[in-house]
N, CA, C and O atoms as a GROMACS GRO file, in nm:
protein
  332
    1MET      N    1   0.084  -0.118   0.000
    1MET     CA    2   0.000   0.000   0.000
    1MET      C    3   0.089   0.125   0.000
    1MET      O    4   0.181   0.135   0.080
    2VAL      N    5   0.062   0.217  -0.088
    2VAL     CA    6   0.136   0.341  -0.094
    2VAL      C    7   0.060   0.448  -0.019
    2VAL      O    8  -0.059   0.470  -0.042
    3CYS      N    9   0.130   0.513   0.070
    3CYS     CA   10   0.068   0.617   0.152
    3CYS      C   11   0.123   0.752   0.108
    3CYS      O   12   0.244   0.767   0.093
    4ASP      N   13   0.035   0.850   0.087
    4ASP     CA   14   0.084   0.980   0.046
    4ASP      C   15   0.095   1.076   0.163
    4ASP      O   16   0.116   1.196   0.144
    5HIS      N   17   0.081   1.025   0.284
    5HIS     CA   18   0.100   1.104   0.406
    5HIS      C   19   0.191   1.027   0.500
    5HIS      O   20   0.201   0.904   0.492
    6ASP      N   21   0.257   1.099   0.588
    6ASP     CA   22   0.350   1.035   0.679
    6ASP      C   23   0.351   1.109   0.811
    6ASP      O   24   0.324   1.229   0.817
    7HIS      N   25   0.384   1.036   0.917
    7HIS     CA   26   0.404   1.100   1.046
    7HIS      C   27   0.537   1.173   1.041
    7HIS      O   28   0.640   1.113   1.010
    8ASP      N   29   0.535   1.299   1.072
    8ASP     CA   30   0.659   1.375   1.084
    8ASP      C   31   0.707   1.360   1.227
    8ASP      O   32   0.628   1.370   1.321
    9HIS      N   33   0.837   1.335   1.245
    9HIS     CA   34   0.888   1.322   1.381
    9HIS      C   35   1.014   1.404   1.402
    9HIS      O   36   1.087   1.437   1.308
   10ASP      N   37   1.036   1.436   1.527
   10ASP     CA   38   1.153   1.512   1.569
   10ASP      C   39   1.266   1.412   1.592
   10ASP      O   40   1.255   1.325   1.678
   11HIS      N   41   1.373   1.424   1.517
   11HIS     CA   42   1.485   1.329   1.529
   11HIS      C   43   1.556   1.343   1.662
   11HIS      O   44   1.618   1.247   1.709
   12ALA      N   45   1.550   1.460   1.723
   12ALA     CA   46   1.617   1.480   1.852
   12ALA      C   47   1.545   1.408   1.965
   12ALA      O   48   1.609   1.363   2.060
   13THR      N   49   1.412   1.398   1.957
   13THR     CA   50   1.335   1.336   2.066
   13THR      C   51   1.277   1.201   2.029
   13THR      O   52   1.247   1.120   2.117
   14GLY      N   53   1.260   1.173   1.899
   14GLY     CA   54   1.196   1.049   1.855
   14GLY      C   55   1.045   1.056   1.865
   14GLY      O   56   0.978   0.953   1.850
   15LEU      N   57   0.989   1.174   1.890
   15LEU     CA   58   0.845   1.191   1.906
   15LEU      C   59   0.780   1.245   1.779
   15LEU      O   60   0.839   1.325   1.707
   16VAL      N   61   0.658   1.200   1.754
   16VAL     CA   62   0.580   1.246   1.639
   16VAL      C   63   0.540   1.392   1.662
   16VAL      O   64   0.497   1.429   1.771
   17ARG      N   65   0.553   1.475   1.558
   17ARG     CA   66   0.509   1.614   1.564
   17ARG      C   67   0.373   1.632   1.499
   17ARG      O   68   0.292   1.712   1.546
   18GLY      N   69   0.349   1.558   1.391
   18GLY     CA   70   0.222   1.574   1.320
   18GLY      C   71   0.214   1.483   1.200
   18GLY      O   72   0.298   1.396   1.182
   19TRP      N   73   0.112   1.503   1.120
   19TRP     CA   74   0.082   1.424   1.001
   19TRP      C   75   0.098   1.515   0.882
   19TRP      O   76   0.020   1.610   0.867
   20LEU      N   77   0.196   1.490   0.797
   20LEU     CA   78   0.223   1.576   0.682
   20LEU      C   79   0.220   1.494   0.554
   20LEU      O   80   0.246   1.374   0.556
   21CYS      N   81   0.187   1.560   0.444
   21CYS     CA   82   0.201   1.492   0.316
   21CYS      C   83   0.350   1.470   0.292
   21CYS      O   84   0.434   1.539   0.351
   22VAL      N   85   0.382   1.375   0.207
   22VAL     CA   86   0.522   1.339   0.183
   22VAL      C   87   0.602   1.460   0.135
   22VAL      O   88   0.716   1.479   0.177
   23SER      N   89   0.544   1.540   0.049
   23SER     CA   90   0.614   1.658  -0.004
   23SER      C   91   0.647   1.757   0.108
   23SER      O   92   0.761   1.805   0.117
   24CYS      N   93   0.550   1.788   0.193
   24CYS     CA   94   0.574   1.883   0.303
   24CYS      C   95   0.671   1.824   0.405
   24CYS      O   96   0.754   1.896   0.460
   25ASN      N   97   0.661   1.695   0.431
   25ASN     CA   98   0.751   1.631   0.526
   25ASN      C   99   0.895   1.640   0.476
   25ASN      O  100   0.987   1.664   0.554
   26THR      N  101   0.915   1.622   0.347
   26THR     CA  102   1.048   1.633   0.288
   26THR      C  103   1.098   1.776   0.297
   26THR      O  104   1.212   1.800   0.336
   27ARG      N  105   1.012   1.872   0.261
   27ARG     CA  106   1.051   2.014   0.266
   27ARG      C  107   1.081   2.058   0.409
   27ARG      O  108   1.175   2.134   0.433
   28GLU      N  109   1.000   2.010   0.505
   28GLU     CA  110   1.021   2.047   0.645
   28GLU      C  111   1.157   2.000   0.692
   28GLU      O  112   1.224   2.068   0.769
   29GLY      N  113   1.198   1.882   0.646
   29GLY     CA  114   1.325   1.825   0.688
   29GLY      C  115   1.447   1.902   0.644
   29GLY      O  116   1.553   1.891   0.706
   30VAL      N  117   1.435   1.980   0.539
   30VAL     CA  118   1.549   2.056   0.488
   30VAL      C  119   1.530   2.206   0.501
   30VAL      O  120   1.618   2.284   0.465
   31ALA      N  121   1.415   2.248   0.552
   31ALA     CA  122   1.385   2.391   0.565
   31ALA      C  123   1.464   2.453   0.679
   31ALA      O  124   1.454   2.410   0.794
   32VAL      N  125   1.540   2.552   0.646
   32VAL     CA  126   1.612   2.630   0.745
   32VAL      C  127   1.573   2.774   0.720
   32VAL      O  128   1.593   2.826   0.610
   33GLY      N  129   1.520   2.836   0.820
   33GLY     CA  130   1.478   2.974   0.800
   33GLY      C  131   1.463   3.045   0.932
   33GLY      O  132   1.471   2.983   1.038
   34PRO      N  133   1.441   3.174   0.925
   34PRO     CA  134   1.428   3.254   1.047
   34PRO      C  135   1.298   3.222   1.121
   34PRO      O  136   1.204   3.165   1.065
   35ALA      N  137   1.295   3.260   1.247
   35ALA     CA  138   1.173   3.245   1.326
   35ALA      C  139   1.060   3.318   1.254
   35ALA      O  140   1.082   3.422   1.192
   36GLY      N  141   0.942   3.264   1.262
   36GLY     CA  142   0.828   3.326   1.196
   36GLY      C  143   0.792   3.261   1.064
   36GLY      O  144   0.684   3.287   1.011
   37THR      N  145   0.880   3.175   1.011
   37THR     CA  146   0.846   3.105   0.888
   37THR      C  147   0.750   2.992   0.923
   37THR      O  148   0.738   2.954   1.039
   38LEU      N  149   0.682   2.940   0.825
   38LEU     CA  150   0.582   2.836   0.846
   38LEU      C  151   0.640   2.713   0.916
   38LEU      O  152   0.584   2.667   1.015
   39PHE      N  153   0.751   2.660   0.865
   39PHE     CA  154   0.807   2.540   0.925
   39PHE      C  155   0.870   2.568   1.061
   39PHE      O  156   0.869   2.480   1.148
   40ALA      N  157   0.924   2.686   1.082
   40ALA     CA  158   0.979   2.721   1.214
   40ALA      C  159   0.866   2.725   1.317
   40ALA      O  160   0.883   2.677   1.429
   41ALA      N  161   0.754   2.781   1.279
   41ALA     CA  162   0.638   2.786   1.369
   41ALA      C  163   0.585   2.645   1.396
   41ALA      O  164   0.546   2.613   1.508
   42TYR      N  165   0.584   2.562   1.292
   42TYR     CA  166   0.539   2.423   1.306
   42TYR      C  167   0.629   2.348   1.404
   42TYR      O  168   0.579   2.273   1.488
   43ARG      N  169   0.760   2.367   1.393
   43ARG     CA  170   0.853   2.297   1.483
   43ARG      C  171   0.843   2.350   1.626
   43ARG      O  172   0.859   2.273   1.721
   44GLU      N  173   0.817   2.479   1.643
   44GLU     CA  174   0.805   2.538   1.776
   44GLU      C  175   0.683   2.486   1.851
   44GLU      O  176   0.688   2.463   1.972
   45ARG      N  177   0.574   2.468   1.779
   45ARG     CA  178   0.449   2.425   1.842
   45ARG      C  179   0.374   2.332   1.749
   45ARG      O  180   0.276   2.371   1.686
   46PRO      N  181   0.420   2.207   1.741
   46PRO     CA  182   0.357   2.111   1.650
   46PRO      C  183   0.218   2.068   1.699
   46PRO      O  184   0.185   2.087   1.816
   47PRO      N  185   0.139   2.010   1.610
   47PRO     CA  186   0.003   1.968   1.646
   47PRO      C  187  -0.003   1.875   1.767
   47PRO      O  188  -0.094   1.888   1.849
   48THR      N  189   0.092   1.783   1.781
   48THR     CA  190   0.086   1.693   1.896
   48THR      C  191   0.104   1.768   2.027
   48THR      O  192   0.045   1.731   2.128
   49THR      N  193   0.185   1.873   2.026
   49THR     CA  194   0.204   1.955   2.146
   49THR      C  195   0.075   2.030   2.178
   49THR      O  196   0.033   2.036   2.294
   50ILE      N  197   0.013   2.086   2.076
   50ILE     CA  198  -0.113   2.159   2.095
   50ILE      C  199  -0.219   2.067   2.156
   50ILE      O  200  -0.297   2.109   2.242
   51LEU      N  201  -0.220   1.942   2.112
   51LEU     CA  202  -0.319   1.845   2.162
   51LEU      C  203  -0.276   1.775   2.291
   51LEU      O  204  -0.352   1.698   2.348
   52GLY      N  205  -0.154   1.802   2.337
   52GLY     CA  206  -0.104   1.741   2.460
   52GLY      C  207  -0.070   1.594   2.445
   52GLY      O  208  -0.083   1.517   2.540
   53LEU      N  209  -0.025   1.554   2.325
   53LEU     CA  210   0.007   1.414   2.298
   53LEU      C  211   0.158   1.393   2.294
   53LEU      O  212   0.234   1.481   2.253
   54ARG      N  213   0.201   1.275   2.338
   54ARG     CA  214   0.341   1.233   2.326
   54ARG      C  215   0.338   1.095   2.263
   54ARG      O  216   0.306   0.996   2.329
   55ILE      N  217   0.371   1.088   2.133
   55ILE     CA  218   0.364   0.964   2.056
   55ILE      C  219   0.504   0.934   2.003
   55ILE      O  220   0.562   1.016   1.932
   56ARG      N  221   0.557   0.817   2.036
   56ARG     CA  222   0.686   0.776   1.981
   56ARG      C  223   0.668   0.737   1.835
   56ARG      O  224   0.572   0.669   1.798
   57TYR      N  225   0.762   0.781   1.753
   57TYR     CA  226   0.758   0.748   1.610
   57TYR      C  227   0.803   0.604   1.588
   57TYR      O  228   0.900   0.559   1.648
   58ARG      N  229   0.731   0.533   1.503
   58ARG     CA  230   0.763   0.395   1.469
   58ARG      C  231   0.789   0.388   1.319
   58ARG      O  232   0.704   0.425   1.238
   59ASP      N  233   0.908   0.341   1.283
   59ASP     CA  234   0.946   0.331   1.143
   59ASP      C  235   0.850   0.238   1.070
   59ASP      O  236   0.831   0.124   1.111
   60PRO      N  237   0.788   0.286   0.961
   60PRO     CA  238   0.690   0.203   0.891
   60PRO      C  239   0.750   0.080   0.821
   60PRO      O  240   0.678  -0.016   0.795
   61LEU      N  241   0.879   0.082   0.791
   61LEU     CA  242   0.941  -0.032   0.725
   61LEU      C  243   0.989  -0.137   0.824
   61LEU      O  244   0.965  -0.257   0.804
   62THR      N  245   1.055  -0.093   0.930
   62THR     CA  246   1.109  -0.190   1.027
   62THR      C  247   1.012  -0.219   1.140
   62THR      O  248   1.027  -0.318   1.211
   63ARG      N  249   0.912  -0.133   1.155
   63ARG     CA  250   0.812  -0.146   1.262
   63ARG      C  251   0.876  -0.128   1.401
   63ARG      O  252   0.817  -0.168   1.502
   64ARG      N  253   0.995  -0.069   1.405
   64ARG     CA  254   1.062  -0.044   1.533
   64ARG      C  255   1.048   0.103   1.570
   64ARG      O  256   1.041   0.191   1.484
   65TYR      N  257   1.043   0.126   1.700
   65TYR     CA  258   1.038   0.263   1.748
   65TYR      C  259   1.173   0.331   1.725
   65TYR      O  260   1.278   0.268   1.740
   66VAL      N  261   1.169   0.458   1.690
   66VAL     CA  262   1.289   0.536   1.669
   66VAL      C  263   1.332   0.593   1.804
   66VAL      O  264   1.250   0.643   1.880
   67PHE      N  265   1.461   0.584   1.831
   67PHE     CA  266   1.513   0.638   1.955
   67PHE      C  267   1.564   0.779   1.932
   67PHE      O  268   1.602   0.814   1.821
   68PRO      N  269   1.564   0.861   2.037
   68PRO     CA  270   1.619   0.997   2.022
   68PRO      C  271   1.766   0.990   1.984
   68PRO      O  272   1.838   0.897   2.022
   69GLU      N  273   1.809   1.090   1.910
   69GLU     CA  274   1.950   1.100   1.876
   69GLU      C  275   2.027   1.140   2.001
   69GLU      O  276   1.975   1.216   2.082
   70PRO      N  277   2.149   1.092   2.018
   70PRO     CA  278   2.229   1.135   2.132
   70PRO      C  279   2.264   1.282   2.120
   70PRO      O  280   2.273   1.337   2.010
   71SER      N  281   2.282   1.346   2.234
   71SER     CA  282   2.321   1.486   2.234
   71SER      C  283   2.457   1.502   2.167
   71SER      O  284   2.545   1.418   2.184
   72LYS      N  285   2.471   1.607   2.094
   72LYS     CA  286   2.598   1.634   2.026
   72LYS      C  287   2.698   1.692   2.126
   72LYS      O  288   2.663   1.779   2.207
   73GLY      N  289   2.820   1.644   2.121
   73GLY     CA  290   2.925   1.702   2.203
   73GLY      C  291   2.923   1.660   2.349
   73GLY      O  292   2.988   1.724   2.431
   74ASP      N  293   2.851   1.552   2.384
   74ASP     CA  294   2.848   1.511   2.524
   74ASP      C  295   2.945   1.396   2.550
   74ASP      O  296   2.948   1.341   2.660
   75GLY      N  297   3.025   1.358   2.448
   75GLY     CA  298   3.120   1.251   2.464
   75GLY      C  299   3.063   1.114   2.438
   75GLY      O  300   3.135   1.014   2.447
   76TRP      N  301   2.936   1.106   2.407
   76TRP     CA  302   2.870   0.978   2.384
   76TRP      C  303   2.913   0.925   2.248
   76TRP      O  304   2.910   0.998   2.149
   77ASP      N  305   2.952   0.800   2.244
   77ASP     CA  306   2.995   0.739   2.119
   77ASP      C  307   2.916   0.610   2.098
   77ASP      O  308   2.930   0.515   2.175
   78ALA      N  309   2.835   0.607   1.993
   78ALA     CA  310   2.749   0.493   1.966
   78ALA      C  311   2.828   0.366   1.936
   78ALA      O  312   2.774   0.256   1.949
   79THR      N  313   2.953   0.379   1.897
   79THR     CA  314   3.032   0.262   1.862
   79THR      C  315   3.126   0.219   1.974
   79THR      O  316   3.196   0.119   1.958
   80ALA      N  317   3.130   0.290   2.085
   80ALA     CA  318   3.221   0.256   2.194
   80ALA      C  319   3.188   0.118   2.248
   80ALA      O  320   3.072   0.087   2.274
   81GLY      N  321   3.290   0.036   2.264
   81GLY     CA  322   3.273  -0.097   2.321
   81GLY      C  323   3.226  -0.202   2.223
   81GLY      O  324   3.210  -0.319   2.260
   82LEU      N  325   3.202  -0.165   2.098
   82LEU     CA  326   3.159  -0.262   1.998
   82LEU      C  327   3.282  -0.319   1.928
   82LEU      O  328   3.376  -0.247   1.896
   83THR      N  329   3.279  -0.448   1.904
   83THR     CA  330   3.393  -0.508   1.835
   83THR      C  331   3.345  -0.574   1.708
   83THR      O  332   3.425  -0.632   1.634
   0.00000   0.00000   0.00000
């Protein structure tokens, strides 16, 4: 089944922000702009926040929940201890 909409999620938290068409979800992912732009406002106060929801994003292909990305510059190394 081909879906023309997708859950948009915050890669830093792993939480769903809203439901966007594929085109807008792609544009949102690369949009960098000043405060006050449409996507900046969307990221500041996404629909799930307005509704008081906290939904973990689940990858539609692997069916696994996405984990938050580690903080940058905190010394955390995802490959440490792996052989």
